[in-house]
All heavy atoms as a GROMACS GRO file, in nm:
protein
  580
    1MET      N    1  14.980  18.977   9.610
    1MET     CA    2  15.110  18.941   9.659
    1MET      C    3  15.110  18.797   9.711
    1MET      O    4  15.181  18.714   9.659
    1MET     CB    5  15.152  19.039   9.767
    1MET     CG    6  15.289  19.017   9.816
    1MET     SD    7  15.334  19.158   9.917
    1MET     CE    8  15.478  19.097   9.989
    2PHE      N    9  15.030  18.768   9.814
    2PHE     CA   10  15.019  18.632   9.866
    2PHE      C   11  14.886  18.574   9.821
    2PHE      O   12  14.782  18.638   9.831
    2PHE     CB   13  15.027  18.630  10.020
    2PHE     CG   14  15.161  18.671  10.072
    2PHE    CD1   15  15.180  18.796  10.128
    2PHE    CD2   16  15.268  18.583  10.064
    2PHE    CE1   17  15.303  18.833  10.176
    2PHE    CE2   18  15.392  18.621  10.113
    2PHE     CZ   19  15.411  18.746  10.169
    3ARG      N   20  14.891  18.451   9.771
    3ARG     CA   21  14.769  18.388   9.725
    3ARG      C   22  14.729  18.276   9.820
    3ARG      O   23  14.814  18.212   9.882
    3ARG     CB   24  14.790  18.329   9.585
    3ARG     CG   25  14.815  18.439   9.483
    3ARG     CD   26  14.847  18.384   9.349
    3ARG     NE   27  14.739  18.300   9.301
    3ARG     CZ   28  14.739  18.245   9.180
    3ARG    NH1   29  14.838  18.265   9.098
    3ARG    NH2   30  14.639  18.171   9.141
    4ASN      N   31  14.601  18.254   9.829
    4ASN     CA   32  14.549  18.150   9.915
    4ASN      C   33  14.554  18.016   9.840
    4ASN      O   34  14.489  18.001   9.736
    4ASN     CB   35  14.405  18.184   9.955
    4ASN     CG   36  14.350  18.090  10.058
    4ASN    OD1   37  14.412  17.992  10.094
    4ASN    ND2   38  14.230  18.121  10.105
    5PRO      N   39  14.626  17.915   9.890
    5PRO     CA   40  14.636  17.786   9.820
    5PRO      C   41  14.501  17.712   9.816
    5PRO      O   42  14.475  17.636   9.723
    5PRO     CB   43  14.739  17.706   9.897
    5PRO     CG   44  14.781  17.789  10.012
    5PRO     CD   45  14.714  17.921  10.004
    6LEU      N   46  14.417  17.735   9.914
    6LEU     CA   47  14.286  17.671   9.915
    6LEU      C   48  14.201  17.721   9.799
    6LEU      O   49  14.133  17.643   9.732
    6LEU     CB   50  14.216  17.696  10.048
    6LEU     CG   51  14.079  17.630  10.065
    6LEU    CD1   52  14.092  17.479  10.055
    6LEU    CD2   53  14.017  17.670  10.196
    7THR      N   54  14.208  17.850   9.773
    7THR     CA   55  14.134  17.908   9.660
    7THR      C   56  14.186  17.852   9.527
    7THR      O   57  14.107  17.819   9.438
    7THR     CB   58  14.146  18.061   9.660
    7THR    OG1   59  14.106  18.111   9.788
    7THR    CG2   60  14.062  18.122   9.551
    8ASP      N   61  14.318  17.838   9.516
    8ASP     CA   62  14.377  17.781   9.394
    8ASP      C   63  14.330  17.637   9.372
    8ASP      O   64  14.300  17.597   9.260
    8ASP     CB   65  14.529  17.785   9.401
    8ASP     CG   66  14.584  17.927   9.395
    8ASP    OD1   67  14.509  18.018   9.354
    8ASP    OD2   68  14.701  17.945   9.432
    9ALA      N   69  14.324  17.559   9.479
    9ALA     CA   70  14.280  17.420   9.468
    9ALA      C   71  14.133  17.412   9.427
    9ALA      O   72  14.095  17.328   9.344
    9ALA     CB   73  14.302  17.347   9.601
   10ILE      N   74  14.051  17.498   9.483
   10ILE     CA   75  13.909  17.498   9.448
   10ILE      C   76  13.890  17.536   9.301
   10ILE      O   77  13.812  17.474   9.229
   10ILE     CB   78  13.831  17.592   9.542
   10ILE    CG1   79  13.827  17.532   9.683
   10ILE    CG2   80  13.690  17.615   9.490
   10ILE    CD1   81  13.769  17.624   9.788
   11VAL      N   82  13.962  17.637   9.256
   11VAL     CA   83  13.952  17.678   9.116
   11VAL      C   84  13.998  17.565   9.024
   11VAL      O   85  13.935  17.537   8.922
   11VAL     CB   86  14.034  17.808   9.092
   11VAL    CG1   87  14.047  17.837   8.944
   11VAL    CG2   88  13.970  17.924   9.165
   12ALA      N   89  14.106  17.498   9.059
   12ALA     CA   90  14.156  17.386   8.978
   12ALA      C   91  14.053  17.273   8.972
   12ALA      O   92  14.031  17.214   8.865
   12ALA     CB   93  14.288  17.336   9.034
   13LEU      N   94  13.989  17.241   9.084
   13LEU     CA   95  13.888  17.135   9.085
   13LEU      C   96  13.766  17.173   9.002
   13LEU      O   97  13.710  17.088   8.931
   13LEU     CB   98  13.846  17.104   9.229
   13LEU     CG   99  13.947  17.026   9.311
   13LEU    CD1  100  13.897  17.012   9.456
   13LEU    CD2  101  13.971  16.890   9.251
   14VAL      N  102  13.725  17.299   9.007
   14VAL     CA  103  13.611  17.344   8.927
   14VAL      C  104  13.644  17.335   8.779
   14VAL      O  105  13.562  17.289   8.698
   14VAL     CB  106  13.568  17.487   8.967
   14VAL    CG1  107  13.470  17.546   8.868
   14VAL    CG2  108  13.509  17.488   9.107
   15VAL      N  109  13.765  17.375   8.741
   15VAL     CA  110  13.806  17.367   8.600
   15VAL      C  111  13.809  17.222   8.554
   15VAL      O  112  13.761  17.189   8.445
   15VAL     CB  113  13.944  17.437   8.580
   15VAL    CG1  114  14.000  17.406   8.443
   15VAL    CG2  115  13.931  17.586   8.601
   16LEU      N  116  13.864  17.132   8.636
   16LEU     CA  117  13.865  16.989   8.601
   16LEU      C  118  13.724  16.934   8.588
   16LEU      O  119  13.696  16.855   8.498
   16LEU     CB  120  13.942  16.910   8.707
   16LEU     CG  121  14.094  16.924   8.704
   16LEU    CD1  122  14.156  16.853   8.824
   16LEU    CD2  123  14.150  16.868   8.575
   17LEU      N  124  13.637  16.975   8.676
   17LEU     CA  125  13.498  16.928   8.671
   17LEU      C  126  13.428  16.975   8.544
   17LEU      O  127  13.354  16.900   8.481
   17LEU     CB  128  13.422  16.976   8.795
   17LEU     CG  129  13.281  16.922   8.816
   17LEU    CD1  130  13.284  16.771   8.829
   17LEU    CD2  131  13.219  16.984   8.938
   18VAL      N  132  13.456  17.098   8.504
   18VAL     CA  133  13.394  17.152   8.382
   18VAL      C  134  13.450  17.082   8.259
   18VAL      O  135  13.376  17.046   8.167
   18VAL     CB  136  13.416  17.305   8.374
   18VAL    CG1  137  13.380  17.358   8.236
   18VAL    CG2  138  13.335  17.375   8.480
   19ILE      N  139  13.580  17.057   8.257
   19ILE     CA  140  13.643  16.996   8.139
   19ILE      C  141  13.604  16.848   8.125
   19ILE      O  142  13.564  16.804   8.017
   19ILE     CB  143  13.796  17.011   8.146
   19ILE    CG1  144  13.834  17.157   8.130
   19ILE    CG2  145  13.864  16.926   8.039
   19ILE    CD1  146  13.981  17.185   8.151
   20PHE      N  147  13.618  16.771   8.231
   20PHE     CA  148  13.598  16.626   8.222
   20PHE      C  149  13.459  16.580   8.260
   20PHE      O  150  13.418  16.470   8.222
   20PHE     CB  151  13.702  16.554   8.308
   20PHE     CG  152  13.842  16.572   8.258
   20PHE    CD1  153  13.933  16.648   8.329
   20PHE    CD2  154  13.883  16.513   8.140
   20PHE    CE1  155  14.061  16.665   8.283
   20PHE    CE2  156  14.011  16.529   8.094
   20PHE     CZ  157  14.101  16.606   8.165
   21GLY      N  158  13.387  16.655   8.338
   21GLY     CA  159  13.253  16.615   8.378
   21GLY      C  160  13.255  16.528   8.502
   21GLY      O  161  13.357  16.469   8.538
   22PRO      N  162  13.140  16.517   8.569
   22PRO     CA  163  13.135  16.442   8.696
   22PRO      C  164  13.147  16.290   8.678
   22PRO      O  165  13.182  16.220   8.771
   22PRO     CB  166  12.999  16.479   8.753
   22PRO     CG  167  12.917  16.522   8.636
   22PRO     CD  168  13.014  16.582   8.538
   23LYS      N  169  13.120  16.239   8.558
   23LYS     CA  170  13.128  16.094   8.539
   23LYS      C  171  13.271  16.046   8.517
   23LYS      O  172  13.306  15.936   8.560
   23LYS     CB  173  13.042  16.052   8.420
   23LYS     CG  174  12.895  16.071   8.446
   23LYS     CD  175  12.812  16.022   8.330
   23LYS     CE  176  12.664  16.044   8.357
   23LYS     NZ  177  12.581  15.998   8.246
   24ARG      N  178  13.352  16.125   8.451
   24ARG     CA  179  13.488  16.082   8.419
   24ARG      C  180  13.589  16.120   8.526
   24ARG      O  181  13.699  16.065   8.529
   24ARG     CB  182  13.531  16.141   8.286
   24ARG     CG  183  13.449  16.087   8.170
   24ARG     CD  184  13.492  16.147   8.041
   24ARG     NE  185  13.609  16.077   7.990
   24ARG     CZ  186  13.684  16.123   7.893
   24ARG    NH1  187  13.658  16.237   7.837
   24ARG    NH2  188  13.788  16.053   7.852
   25LEU      N  189  13.556  16.214   8.613
   25LEU     CA  190  13.651  16.262   8.713
   25LEU      C  191  13.695  16.153   8.811
   25LEU      O  192  13.816  16.140   8.836
   25LEU     CB  193  13.593  16.383   8.786
   25LEU     CG  194  13.690  16.476   8.854
   25LEU    CD1  195  13.793  16.528   8.754
   25LEU    CD2  196  13.619  16.592   8.918
   26PRO      N  197  13.606  16.069   8.866
   26PRO     CA  198  13.653  15.961   8.954
   26PRO      C  199  13.744  15.862   8.882
   26PRO      O  200  13.841  15.813   8.939
   26PRO     CB  201  13.524  15.893   9.000
   26PRO     CG  202  13.419  15.995   8.983
   26PRO     CD  203  13.461  16.077   8.866
   27MET      N  204  13.715  15.832   8.756
   27MET     CA  205  13.798  15.741   8.679
   27MET      C  206  13.939  15.799   8.660
   27MET      O  207  14.039  15.728   8.673
   27MET     CB  208  13.735  15.713   8.544
   27MET     CG  209  13.811  15.616   8.458
   27MET     SD  210  13.734  15.585   8.300
   27MET     CE  211  13.735  15.747   8.226
   28LEU      N  212  13.947  15.928   8.633
   28LEU     CA  213  14.078  15.993   8.617
   28LEU      C  214  14.156  15.993   8.748
   28LEU      O  215  14.277  15.970   8.749
   28LEU     CB  216  14.059  16.136   8.567
   28LEU     CG  217  14.012  16.150   8.423
   28LEU    CD1  218  13.979  16.295   8.393
   28LEU    CD2  219  14.118  16.099   8.328
   29GLY      N  220  14.088  16.018   8.858
   29GLY     CA  221  14.154  16.015   8.988
   29GLY      C  222  14.206  15.877   9.023
   29GLY      O  223  14.316  15.862   9.076
   30ARG      N  224  14.127  15.774   8.991
   30ARG     CA  225  14.168  15.636   9.018
   30ARG      C  226  14.291  15.599   8.936
   30ARG      O  227  14.387  15.541   8.987
   30ARG     CB  228  14.052  15.542   8.987
   30ARG     CG  229  14.074  15.400   9.033
   30ARG     CD  230  13.952  15.312   9.009
   30ARG     NE  231  13.832  15.366   9.071
   30ARG     CZ  232  13.725  15.412   9.004
   30ARG    NH1  233  13.721  15.407   8.875
   30ARG    NH2  234  13.621  15.460   9.069
   31SER      N  235  14.290  15.635   8.808
   31SER     CA  236  14.404  15.600   8.722
   31SER      C  237  14.529  15.679   8.763
   31SER      O  238  14.640  15.627   8.757
   31SER     CB  239  14.371  15.624   8.576
   31SER     OG  240  14.348  15.761   8.551
   32LEU      N  241  14.511  15.802   8.808
   32LEU     CA  242  14.624  15.880   8.857
   32LEU      C  243  14.683  15.817   8.983
   32LEU      O  244  14.805  15.806   8.998
   32LEU     CB  245  14.582  16.024   8.884
   32LEU     CG  246  14.689  16.118   8.937
   32LEU    CD1  247  14.796  16.140   8.832
   32LEU    CD2  248  14.628  16.250   8.978
   33GLY      N  249  14.597  15.771   9.073
   33GLY     CA  250  14.644  15.704   9.195
   33GLY      C  251  14.718  15.576   9.166
   33GLY      O  252  14.820  15.546   9.228
   34GLU      N  253  14.667  15.497   9.069
   34GLU     CA  254  14.736  15.374   9.032
   34GLU      C  255  14.872  15.403   8.970
   34GLU      O  256  14.969  15.331   8.994
   34GLU     CB  257  14.650  15.293   8.936
   34GLU     CG  258  14.529  15.231   9.001
   34GLU     CD  259  14.436  15.165   8.901
   34GLU    OE1  260  14.464  15.170   8.778
   34GLU    OE2  261  14.335  15.107   8.945
   35GLY      N  262  14.879  15.508   8.890
   35GLY     CA  263  15.007  15.546   8.830
   35GLY      C  264  15.109  15.588   8.934
   35GLY      O  265  15.226  15.551   8.926
   36ILE      N  266  15.064  15.663   9.034
   36ILE     CA  267  15.154  15.705   9.141
   36ILE      C  268  15.200  15.584   9.220
   36ILE      O  269  15.318  15.572   9.257
   36ILE     CB  270  15.085  15.809   9.232
   36ILE    CG1  271  15.066  15.940   9.157
   36ILE    CG2  272  15.164  15.832   9.361
   36ILE    CD1  273  14.982  16.042   9.229
   37LYS      N  274  15.110  15.488   9.245
   37LYS     CA  275  15.144  15.367   9.319
   37LYS      C  276  15.250  15.286   9.243
   37LYS      O  277  15.348  15.240   9.301
   37LYS     CB  278  15.019  15.283   9.341
   37LYS     CG  279  15.042  15.156   9.417
   37LYS     CD  280  14.914  15.079   9.433
   37LYS     CE  281  14.937  14.945   9.496
   37LYS     NZ  282  14.815  14.866   9.504
   38GLU      N  283  15.230  15.269   9.111
   38GLU     CA  284  15.328  15.195   9.031
   38GLU      C  285  15.462  15.267   9.028
   38GLU      O  286  15.567  15.203   9.032
   38GLU     CB  287  15.275  15.177   8.889
   38GLU     CG  288  15.161  15.079   8.879
   38GLU     CD  289  15.107  15.070   8.738
   38GLU    OE1  290  15.172  15.121   8.644
   38GLU    OE2  291  14.998  15.010   8.722
   39PHE      N  292  15.460  15.399   9.022
   39PHE     CA  293  15.584  15.476   9.022
   39PHE      C  294  15.659  15.456   9.152
   39PHE      O  295  15.781  15.433   9.152
   39PHE     CB  296  15.553  15.624   9.000
   39PHE     CG  297  15.674  15.712   9.003
   39PHE    CD1  298  15.763  15.713   8.897
   39PHE    CD2  299  15.700  15.793   9.112
   39PHE    CE1  300  15.875  15.794   8.899
   39PHE    CE2  301  15.811  15.874   9.115
   39PHE     CZ  302  15.899  15.875   9.008
   40ARG      N  303  15.589  15.462   9.265
   40ARG     CA  304  15.654  15.442   9.395
   40ARG      C  305  15.710  15.301   9.408
   40ARG      O  306  15.818  15.282   9.464
   40ARG     CB  307  15.555  15.468   9.508
   40ARG     CG  308  15.526  15.615   9.526
   40ARG     CD  309  15.434  15.638   9.642
   40ARG     NE  310  15.405  15.780   9.658
   40ARG     CZ  311  15.312  15.828   9.736
   40ARG    NH1  312  15.238  15.746   9.808
   40ARG    NH2  313  15.291  15.957   9.745
   41GLU      N  314  15.636  15.201   9.357
   41GLU     CA  315  15.686  15.063   9.362
   41GLU      C  316  15.810  15.047   9.277
   41GLU      O  317  15.903  14.975   9.315
   41GLU     CB  318  15.578  14.966   9.316
   41GLU     CG  319  15.466  14.948   9.416
   41GLU     CD  320  15.355  14.860   9.364
   41GLU    OE1  321  15.359  14.818   9.246
   41GLU    OE2  322  15.262  14.831   9.441
   42SER      N  323  15.816  15.112   9.162
   42SER     CA  324  15.934  15.100   9.076
   42SER      C  325  16.054  15.171   9.138
   42SER      O  326  16.167  15.126   9.122
   42SER     CB  327  15.906  15.155   8.936
   42SER     OG  328  15.886  15.294   8.942
   43ILE      N  329  16.030  15.279   9.210
   43ILE     CA  330  16.139  15.351   9.277
   43ILE      C  331  16.196  15.266   9.391
   43ILE      O  332  16.316  15.253   9.405
   43ILE     CB  333  16.090  15.486   9.332
   43ILE    CG1  334  16.050  15.578   9.219
   43ILE    CG2  335  16.194  15.551   9.421
   43ILE    CD1  336  16.165  15.638   9.144
   44SER      N  337  16.107  15.207   9.472
   44SER     CA  338  16.153  15.132   9.589
   44SER      C  339  16.198  14.991   9.554
   44SER      O  340  16.267  14.927   9.631
   44SER     CB  341  16.042  15.125   9.694
   44SER     OG  342  15.934  15.048   9.646
   45GLY      N  343  16.159  14.941   9.437
   45GLY     CA  344  16.198  14.806   9.397
   45GLY      C  345  16.107  14.700   9.456
   45GLY      O  346  16.130  14.582   9.439
   46LYS      N  347  16.005  14.741   9.527
   46LYS     CA  348  15.912  14.646   9.586
   46LYS      C  349  15.788  14.639   9.499
   46LYS      O  350  15.754  14.731   9.428
   46LYS     CB  351  15.872  14.688   9.727
   46LYS     CG  352  15.986  14.688   9.824
   46LYS     CD  353  15.940  14.730   9.961
   46LYS     CE  354  16.056  14.735  10.058
   46LYS     NZ  355  16.013  14.781  10.189
   47SER      N  356  15.718  14.528   9.511
   47SER     CA  357  15.593  14.511   9.436
   47SER      C  358  15.485  14.473   9.534
   47SER      O  359  15.511  14.414   9.639
   47SER     CB  360  15.609  14.401   9.332
   47SER     OG  361  15.487  14.375   9.269
   48SER      N  362  15.362  14.506   9.503
   48SER     CA  363  15.251  14.468   9.590
   48SER      C  364  15.234  14.317   9.590
   48SER      O  365  15.180  14.260   9.683
   48SER     CB  366  15.122  14.536   9.545
   48SER     OG  367  15.089  14.496   9.414
   49HIS      N  368  15.284  14.250   9.486
   49HIS     CA  369  15.276  14.104   9.480
   49HIS      C  370  15.377  14.038   9.572
   49HIS      O  371  15.361  13.924   9.611
   49HIS     CB  372  15.298  14.056   9.337
   49HIS     CG  373  15.199  14.111   9.241
   49HIS    ND1  374  15.065  14.080   9.246
   49HIS    CD2  375  15.213  14.199   9.139
   49HIS    CE1  376  15.001  14.144   9.150
   49HIS    NE2  377  15.089  14.218   9.083
   50ASP      N  378  15.484  14.109   9.610
   50ASP     CA  379  15.584  14.054   9.701
   50ASP      C  380  15.525  14.034   9.840
   50ASP      O  381  15.560  13.940   9.910
   50ASP     CB  382  15.705  14.146   9.712
   50ASP     CG  383  15.785  14.152   9.582
   50ASP    OD1  384  15.767  14.061   9.498
   50ASP    OD2  385  15.864  14.246   9.567
   51ALA      N  386  15.437  14.122   9.881
   51ALA     CA  387  15.381  14.116  10.016
   51ALA      C  388  15.274  14.007  10.029
   51ALA      O  389  15.246  13.960  10.138
   51ALA     CB  390  15.321  14.250  10.054
   52GLU      N  391  15.217  13.968   9.917
   52GLU     CA  392  15.110  13.869   9.920
   52GLU      C  393  15.169  13.730   9.903
   52GLU      O  394  15.223  13.697   9.798
   52GLU     CB  395  15.009  13.896   9.809
   52GLU     CG  396  14.943  14.030   9.820
   52GLU     CD  397  14.857  14.060   9.698
   52GLU    OE1  398  14.847  13.972   9.610
   52GLU    OE2  399  14.802  14.170   9.692
   53ASP      N  400  15.163  13.649  10.007
   53ASP     CA  401  15.209  13.510   9.999
   53ASP      C  402  15.090  13.419   9.982
   53ASP      O  403  14.986  13.439  10.042
   53ASP     CB  404  15.286  13.471  10.125
   53ASP     CG  405  15.420  13.541  10.134
   53ASP    OD1  406  15.480  13.570  10.030
   53ASP    OD2  407  15.465  13.565  10.248
   54SER      N  408  15.106  13.319   9.901
   54SER     CA  409  14.998  13.225   9.882
   54SER      C  410  14.987  13.134  10.004
   54SER      O  411  15.086  13.107  10.071
   54SER     CB  412  15.022  13.141   9.757
   54SER     OG  413  15.135  13.060   9.775
   55PRO      N  414  14.869  13.083  10.035
   55PRO     CA  415  14.853  12.994  10.150
   55PRO      C  416  14.937  12.867  10.137
   55PRO      O  417  14.988  12.816  10.235
   55PRO     CB  418  14.704  12.960  10.150
   55PRO     CG  419  14.640  13.071  10.075
   55PRO     CD  420  14.741  13.117   9.976
   56ALA      N  421  14.955  12.815  10.016
   56ALA     CA  422  15.035  12.694   9.997
   56ALA      C  423  15.181  12.721  10.031
   56ALA      O  424  15.248  12.636  10.091
   56ALA     CB  425  15.023  12.645   9.853
   57LEU      N  426  15.231  12.837   9.998
   57LEU     CA  427  15.369  12.872  10.026
   57LEU      C  428  15.389  12.889  10.176
   57LEU      O  429  15.488  12.842  10.232
   57LEU     CB  430  15.407  13.000   9.952
   57LEU     CG  431  15.550  13.048   9.968
   57LEU    CD1  432  15.647  12.942   9.915
   57LEU    CD2  433  15.570  13.178   9.895
   58ILE      N  434  15.294  12.952  10.244
   58ILE     CA  435  15.305  12.971  10.388
   58ILE      C  436  15.301  12.836  10.459
   58ILE      O  437  15.380  12.810  10.550
   58ILE     CB  438  15.192  13.063  10.439
   58ILE    CG1  439  15.212  13.203  10.383
   58ILE    CG2  440  15.188  13.066  10.591
   58ILE    CD1  441  15.096  13.296  10.410
   59THR      N  442  15.213  12.744  10.418
   59THR     CA  443  15.204  12.612  10.478
   59THR      C  444  15.332  12.533  10.455
   59THR      O  445  15.382  12.467  10.545
   59THR     CB  446  15.084  12.535  10.419
   59THR    OG1  447  14.968  12.615  10.435
   59THR    CG2  448  15.065  12.402  10.488
   60ALA      N  449  15.387  12.540  10.334
   60ALA     CA  450  15.510  12.467  10.303
   60ALA      C  451  15.627  12.521  10.384
   60ALA      O  452  15.709  12.444  10.432
   60ALA     CB  453  15.540  12.478  10.154
   61GLN      N  454  15.634  12.650  10.403
   61GLN     CA  455  15.743  12.708  10.481
   61GLN      C  456  15.729  12.671  10.628
   61GLN      O  457  15.828  12.646  10.695
   61GLN     CB  458  15.744  12.859  10.465
   61GLN     CG  459  15.790  12.904  10.329
   61GLN     CD  460  15.777  13.054  10.310
   61GLN    OE1  461  15.712  13.123  10.389
   61GLN    NE2  462  15.836  13.106  10.204
   62ALA      N  463  15.607  12.665  10.679
   62ALA     CA  464  15.586  12.632  10.820
   62ALA      C  465  15.620  12.486  10.848
   62ALA      O  466  15.672  12.453  10.954
   62ALA     CB  467  15.442  12.661  10.859
   63SER      N  468  15.592  12.396  10.753
   63SER     CA  469  15.618  12.254  10.775
   63SER      C  470  15.762  12.216  10.743
   63SER      O  471  15.804  12.105  10.772
   63SER     CB  472  15.522  12.170  10.691
   63SER     OG  473  15.550  12.189  10.554
   64GLY      N  474  15.837  12.306  10.679
   64GLY     CA  475  15.975  12.277  10.647
   64GLY      C  476  15.991  12.204  10.515
   64GLY      O  477  16.101  12.167  10.478
   65SER      N  478  15.884  12.179  10.444
   65SER     CA  479  15.895  12.112  10.316
   65SER      C  480  15.937  12.212  10.209
   65SER      O  481  15.925  12.332  10.228
   65SER     CB  482  15.761  12.048  10.279
   65SER     OG  483  15.664  12.147  10.262
   66PRO      N  484  15.986  12.163  10.096
   66PRO     CA  485  16.027  12.256   9.991
   66PRO      C  486  15.909  12.336   9.938
   66PRO      O  487  15.795  12.292   9.944
   66PRO     CB  488  16.086  12.167   9.883
   66PRO     CG  489  16.039  12.030   9.913
   66PRO     CD  490  16.006  12.025  10.059
   67THR      N  491  15.940  12.451   9.886
   67THR     CA  492  15.835  12.537   9.832
   67THR      C  493  15.776  12.474   9.707
   67THR      O  494  15.841  12.396   9.640
   67THR     CB  495  15.891  12.676   9.798
   67THR    OG1  496  15.993  12.660   9.700
   67THR    CG2  497  15.947  12.744   9.921
   68PRO      N  498  15.653  12.509   9.674
   68PRO     CA  499  15.590  12.452   9.554
   68PRO      C  500  15.669  12.481   9.427
   68PRO      O  501  15.670  12.402   9.335
   68PRO     CB  502  15.453  12.518   9.549
   68PRO     CG  503  15.426  12.562   9.689
   68PRO     CD  504  15.559  12.589   9.750
   69ALA      N  505  15.739  12.592   9.422
   69ALA     CA  506  15.816  12.624   9.303
   69ALA      C  507  15.939  12.535   9.291
   69ALA      O  508  15.991  12.514   9.182
   69ALA     CB  509  15.857  12.770   9.306
   70ALA      N  510  15.988  12.482   9.405
   70ALA     CA  511  16.108  12.401   9.402
   70ALA      C  512  16.078  12.254   9.373
   70ALA      O  513  16.169  12.178   9.346
   70ALA     CB  514  16.181  12.412   9.534
   71THR      N  515  15.956  12.213   9.381
   71THR     CA  516  15.923  12.074   9.353
   71THR      C  517  15.923  12.047   9.203
   71THR      O  518  15.888  12.134   9.125
   71THR     CB  519  15.784  12.037   9.410
   71THR    OG1  520  15.688  12.124   9.353
   71THR    CG2  521  15.781  12.050   9.561
   72PRO      N  522  15.966  11.928   9.163
   72PRO     CA  523  15.970  11.899   9.019
   72PRO      C  524  15.830  11.889   8.962
   72PRO      O  525  15.738  11.841   9.026
   72PRO     CB  526  16.044  11.766   9.009
   72PRO     CG  527  16.030  11.706   9.145
   72PRO     CD  528  16.016  11.818   9.242
   73THR      N  529  15.814  11.936   8.842
   73THR     CA  530  15.684  11.929   8.776
   73THR      C  531  15.676  11.805   8.689
   73THR      O  532  15.777  11.756   8.640
   73THR     CB  533  15.663  12.054   8.688
   73THR    OG1  534  15.768  12.059   8.592
   73THR    CG2  535  15.663  12.181   8.770
   74GLN      N  536  15.557  11.756   8.672
   74GLN     CA  537  15.537  11.639   8.589
   74GLN      C  538  15.532  11.679   8.443
   74GLN      O  539  15.485  11.788   8.411
   74GLN     CB  540  15.406  11.568   8.627
   74GLN     CG  541  15.407  11.516   8.769
   74GLN     CD  542  15.273  11.453   8.805
   74GLN    OE1  543  15.179  11.464   8.729
   74GLN    NE2  544  15.267  11.389   8.919
   75ALA      N  545  15.579  11.590   8.357
   75ALA     CA  546  15.577  11.620   8.214
   75ALA      C  547  15.434  11.612   8.164
   75ALA      O  548  15.358  11.523   8.202
   75ALA     CB  549  15.665  11.521   8.138
   76SER      N  550  15.398  11.704   8.079
   76SER     CA  551  15.263  11.702   8.024
   76SER      C  552  15.255  11.598   7.914
   76SER      O  553  15.353  11.565   7.850
   76SER     CB  554  15.226  11.840   7.971
   76SER     OG  555  15.311  11.875   7.865
   77PRO      N  556  15.135  11.542   7.888
   77PRO     CA  557  15.121  11.437   7.788
   77PRO      C  558  15.149  11.486   7.645
   77PRO      O  559  15.178  11.406   7.558
   77PRO     CB  560  14.976  11.392   7.800
   77PRO     CG  561  14.911  11.480   7.899
   77PRO     CD  562  15.014  11.567   7.960
   78GLU      N  563  15.147  11.617   7.621
   78GLU     CA  564  15.172  11.666   7.486
   78GLU      C  565  15.318  11.653   7.447
   78GLU      O  566  15.353  11.652   7.331
   78GLU     CB  567  15.131  11.814   7.476
   78GLU     CG  568  14.982  11.835   7.488
   78GLU     CD  569  14.952  11.932   7.600
   78GLU    OE1  570  15.034  12.020   7.628
   78GLU    OE2  571  14.845  11.918   7.660
   79GLN      N  572  15.408  11.641   7.543
   79GLN     CA  573  15.551  11.639   7.510
   79GLN      C  574  15.597  11.508   7.466
   79GLN      O  575  15.586  11.404   7.482
   79GLN     CB  576  15.634  11.686   7.630
   79GLN     CG  577  15.609  11.830   7.660
   79GLN     CD  578  15.689  11.875   7.781
   79GLN    OE1  579  15.753  11.796   7.849
   79GLN    NE2  580  15.686  12.003   7.810
   0.00000   0.00000   0.00000
């Protein structure tokens, strides 16, 4: 009638271990975690790259100078 969820989890882990083996199981867990992370980022609209600011950008913002992306670029000699 009532099943123990801990027993179900242990059985599932044993089955996964038998099917994939001990060498591939960590790789599968890592890829599953990355997939969940990307899914959450796509849902929220945020990216892990948004939180990371480059040191040049932080310095430019602190000094009040324009950001590196806003400065004009020099023409390359190939053009």
